[in-house]
C-alpha positions in Angstrom: 109.2 64.1 160.9 107.2 62.2 163.5 105.5 65.1 165.2 101.9 64.3 165.7 102.2 60.9 164.0 100.8 57.6 165.2 103.5 54.9 165.2 103.2 51.2 165.8 106.1 48.9 166.7 105.8 45.1 166.5 108.2 43.3 168.8 108.3 46.6 170.7 109.6 45.1 173.9 112.8 43.8 172.3 116.2 45.5 172.3 115.4 47.5 169.1 111.9 48.3 170.3 113.2 49.8 173.6 115.9 51.8 171.9 113.4 53.0 169.2 110.8 54.0 171.8 113.4 55.9 173.9 114.7 57.8 170.8 111.2 58.8 169.6 110.1 59.9 173.0 113.2 62.0 173.5 113.3 63.5 170.0 109.6 63.9 169.3 107.9 64.8 172.6 104.8 65.8 170.5 104.5 62.4 168.8 100.8 61.6 168.5 100.7 58.0 169.6 103.4 55.3 170.0 102.0 51.8 170.3 104.2 48.9 171.6 102.9 45.6 170.3 104.2 42.3 171.7 103.1 39.0 173.1 105.0 39.0 176.3 103.1 40.7 179.2 106.1 40.5 181.5 108.4 42.4 179.2 105.6 45.0 178.7 105.3 45.3 182.5 109.1 45.8 182.8 109.1 48.3 179.9 106.3 50.3 181.6 108.7 50.8 184.5 111.0 52.6 182.2 108.5 54.3 179.9 105.2 54.7 181.8 102.0 55.9 180.0 101.5 58.3 182.9 104.8 60.1 182.1 104.5 59.6 178.3 100.7 60.0 177.4 101.4 59.0 173.8 102.5 55.5 174.8 100.2 52.5 174.5 100.9 48.9 175.2 99.1 46.2 173.3 99.3 42.5 174.0 99.2 40.6 170.7 100.9 38.3 168.2 101.7 39.0 164.6 100.2 35.5 163.9 96.8 36.9 164.8 95.6 39.1 161.9 92.4 40.1 163.6 94.3 41.5 166.6 96.6 43.3 164.2 93.7 44.9 162.4 92.3 46.2 165.7 95.7 47.4 167.0 96.4 49.3 163.7 93.3 51.5 163.7 94.4 55.1 163.0 98.1 54.1 162.8 100.2 55.9 160.1 103.7 54.4 160.5 104.6 50.8 161.3 108.0 49.5 162.3 108.1 45.7 162.1 110.7 44.2 164.5 108.9 41.1 165.7 110.5 37.8 164.7 111.8 34.5 165.9 115.5 35.0 165.6 117.4 32.2 167.4 119.0 30.0 164.7 119.1 26.7 166.7 115.5 27.2 167.9 114.4 27.8 164.3 116.1 24.7 163.1 114.4 22.6 165.8 111.0 24.2 165.5 110.9 25.2 161.8 107.1 25.8 161.4 106.9 28.0 164.5 109.6 30.2 162.9 107.6 30.2 159.6 104.4 31.1 161.3 105.9 34.2 162.9 108.4 35.4 160.4 106.5 34.6 157.1 102.8 34.3 157.9 103.1 37.1 160.5 104.7 39.3 157.9 101.8 38.7 155.5 99.3 39.3 158.3 100.9 42.7 158.9 100.8 43.5 155.2 97.1 42.6 154.9 96.2 44.5 158.1 98.2 47.6 156.9 96.4 47.6 153.6 93.0 47.5 155.4 93.7 50.1 158.1 95.0 53.2 156.3 98.6 52.8 157.3 101.0 55.0 155.2 104.5 53.7 155.9 105.8 50.2 156.8 109.5 49.6 157.6 110.3 45.9 158.2 113.6 44.9 159.9 115.6 42.2 158.2 119.0 40.6 158.8 122.2 39.8 157.0 121.2 36.1 157.3 118.5 36.8 154.7 121.2 37.2 152.0 122.0 33.8 150.4 120.5 32.1 153.5 121.9 28.8 154.8 119.6 28.4 157.8 115.9 28.5 158.3 115.8 31.8 160.1 117.6 33.5 157.2 115.3 31.8 154.7 112.2 33.0 156.5 113.5 36.5 156.6 114.3 36.4 152.9 110.7 35.4 152.3 109.5 38.2 154.6 111.7 40.7 152.7 110.1 39.5 149.4 106.6 39.8 150.8 107.1 43.4 152.0 108.8 44.6 148.9 106.2 43.0 146.6 103.4 44.4 148.7 103.8 47.7 147.0 102.4 46.1 143.9 99.0 45.6 145.5 98.6 48.9 147.3 96.5 50.3 144.5 95.9 54.1 145.0 96.7 54.0 148.7 99.4 56.4 149.9 101.2 53.4 151.4 104.9 52.4 151.0 106.5 49.1 152.2 110.3 49.0 152.6 112.9 46.9 154.4 116.0 47.7 156.4 118.7 45.0 156.5 121.7 45.2 158.8 124.2 43.0 160.5 124.8 42.0 164.1 123.8 44.5 166.7 126.5 45.1 169.2 125.5 43.8 172.6 122.1 42.4 171.6 120.8 39.4 173.3 122.3 36.1 172.0 125.2 37.9 170.2 128.9 37.2 170.6 129.9 40.1 172.8 127.6 39.4 175.8 128.4 35.7 175.4 132.2 36.3 175.5 131.8 38.7 178.4 130.1 36.0 180.4 132.4 33.2 179.1 135.6 35.0 180.1 134.7 34.3 183.8 135.6 30.7 183.0 139.0 31.6 181.4 138.0 30.1 178.1 136.6 31.8 175.0 135.2 29.3 172.4 136.2 30.3 168.9 134.3 28.8 166.0 137.0 29.7 163.4 139.9 32.1 163.7 139.0 33.6 160.2 135.4 34.3 161.1 134.1 37.9 160.6 130.9 39.7 161.3 129.4 43.1 160.5 128.9 45.4 163.4 126.2 48.0 164.1 125.2 49.7 167.3 121.6 49.6 168.5 121.3 53.4 168.1 122.7 53.3 164.6 120.0 50.7 163.7 117.4 53.1 165.2 118.7 56.0 163.2 118.6 54.0 160.0 115.0 53.1 160.5 114.1 56.7 161.2 116.0 57.8 158.1 114.1 55.1 156.1 110.7 56.3 157.4 111.4 59.7 155.9 113.2 58.7 152.7 111.8 55.3 151.5 110.0 55.3 148.2 108.7 51.8 148.6 109.9 48.4 147.5 113.5 48.8 148.4 115.9 47.0 150.8 118.2 49.5 152.6 121.6 48.2 153.6 124.0 50.4 155.7 127.7 50.7 155.1 129.1 49.5 158.4 132.4 48.1 159.7 133.3 44.5 160.3 135.4 42.7 163.0 137.3 39.5 163.2 136.3 37.0 165.9 139.8 36.8 167.2 139.9 40.6 167.7 136.7 40.6 169.6 138.0 37.8 171.8 141.2 39.7 172.4 139.3 42.9 173.2 137.1 41.1 175.8 139.4 38.4 177.3 143.1 39.1 176.5 144.2 36.6 179.1 141.7 33.9 178.2 142.4 30.7 176.3 141.0 30.9 172.8 139.7 27.4 172.2 138.8 26.5 168.6 135.4 24.6 168.6 134.4 24.6 164.9 131.7 26.3 162.9 128.2 25.4 164.1 125.4 24.1 161.8 123.7 27.0 159.9 126.6 29.4 160.5 128.7 31.3 157.9 132.4 32.1 158.0 131.6 35.6 156.7 128.2 37.3 156.7 126.7 38.7 153.5 124.3 41.6 153.1 124.4 42.0 149.3 125.2 39.0 147.0 126.8 39.4 143.6 123.4 38.4 142.1 121.9 41.4 143.8 124.5 43.8 142.3 122.5 44.4 139.1 119.6 45.9 141.2 121.8 47.7 143.8 122.5 51.4 144.1 124.7 53.4 146.4 123.0 56.3 148.1 125.2 58.2 150.6 126.0 55.9 153.5 123.6 53.3 152.3 123.2 50.7 149.6 119.7 50.1 148.2 118.6 46.8 146.7 115.7 47.6 144.3 112.8 45.2 143.7 112.9 43.4 140.4 109.1 43.5 140.2 108.5 47.1 141.4 106.5 49.7 139.5 109.4 52.1 139.5 112.3 51.5 137.1 116.0 51.8 138.2 116.3 55.0 136.0 113.3 56.5 137.8 114.7 55.6 141.2 118.1 57.0 140.3 116.5 60.3 139.1 114.5 60.7 142.3 117.3 59.8 144.7 120.6 60.5 143.0 121.7 56.9 143.6 124.7 55.4 141.7 124.7 51.9 140.4 127.3 49.5 141.9 129.6 47.5 139.7 128.2 44.3 138.2 129.3 41.4 140.3 129.7 43.6 143.4 129.0 41.9 146.7 129.0 43.1 150.3 130.3 40.7 152.9 132.0 41.1 156.2 135.2 39.3 155.1 135.9 41.7 152.1 134.8 44.8 153.9 137.4 47.6 153.6 136.4 48.9 157.1 137.5 46.7 160.1 137.4 47.5 163.8 140.6 47.0 165.7 140.9 45.9 169.3 141.1 49.4 171.0 138.1 50.6 169.0 136.1 47.5 169.9 136.9 48.0 173.6 135.8 51.7 173.3 132.5 50.6 171.6 131.8 48.0 174.2 132.1 50.7 176.9 129.9 53.1 175.0 127.2 50.7 173.9 127.3 47.6 176.1 128.8 48.1 179.5 130.2 51.4 180.7 132.2 49.6 183.4 133.8 47.2 181.0 137.5 46.5 181.9 139.3 43.9 179.7 141.6 43.2 182.7 138.8 42.4 185.1 
């Protein structure tokens, strides 16, 4: 699928970017060009130690910011596929610095759209978040705006062979700032702070996120938001999995935080299809009707009023499974008794 292709990854030095680059280099040794685009020269230098251009001639490292449209236009020359992972993601930082978050997550998205339209790009897959569904914090609100920009961009592509699509998934297991590495460090104190014993979250591994993006590159028709069917966990189970001997201290829900995460709201149900292991939220302003999309994909409409949230999910991870996943995807030496 990606043999001989030129690929561009914004936010390419992040957790997703590293995993995506590793997978592409291993799976497609004949990839034409793979460009890592980010604004942090230190992270690029560290990434070069793992994936050097000398060992992987297809690799390029570009310093740049999605806020800078002129730099994007230059970096996107002769690029065919774009994966947009750049974002300001920390909820408290976004609340304290709202316009900085807006400039990156919304204005940066539009800059990428404009540059892609101008530079002959053929596929754009933008990464979203469960916080974009019925958002209650600024980060989620900016990602919802970003999702709308990318799905609506298909309406202005004209005769170009260009498709914009979005992939939305939940918390990535072991990613920076997520609860698992936080608990693994906090257990050294003997206390694990619990916001609410009933709290739940979706769970996806980093590699599963990469695989979904690769699947979307091949299958996206443009204008849709892909949502994976993934398991949930309860916060008390993850605390038990990591620190069984720790005190679980209830501290209360933080501002901008939900008890259960949502990825599809009941209002979205009228535009949502089920396709294999994914849900697809169709654009309400797209050029393709639901009937046409169903005919091309074999999708099945969900029930009116259907919603997809981590609390009602029929698939929950238990404590032994969580421990196994932590060893496989976060820390191979993990020992809940240590």
